[in-house]
C-alpha positions, 0 to 999 in steps of 0.5 A: 537606557536602551536605545530604539535600535537595541530594542528593535534588534532584540525584538527581531532576535526573539521573532527569529528564534520563535520562527526557527523553533516552529520551523524545526520542532513545531507542527508542520516542521521539516521533520513532520513534512518528511514523515508525511511524505514517507507516509504518502509514498508508502500509501501510493505503493499499497494503492498500486498493489491493490489496483493490481490485485483488483485487476486480477480479480476483475479479470477472473470475475469476467472469465467466470461470467463469460464461459463454462470453461473457467468454472469447469477448470475451477471445479477440477482443480479446487474441488477434485471433480471429474466429468461424466464418462471420465476415468479418475486415476490417483497416482501414489508415490512410494514413500519407502524410498 
């Protein structure tokens, strides 16, 4: 016959094994927590990158709102526009060299 001590030890072993399985393989396991921490770190890096980009864009918007110099600079560089009274020179490199 099984003594009370053996029955208690058996129950404790089963509970211990069940807890170990949950710790190493179940939802919320150590490997799951590590992968979540990696995901959080990646998201923080992406957020920092986007914050920096937003700051640059905000500075550009403020610059465009504040004066005509930035608008003029953009028109010159992106659209190739020139002011009235300016002379446009196009320098072509010799491609036969």
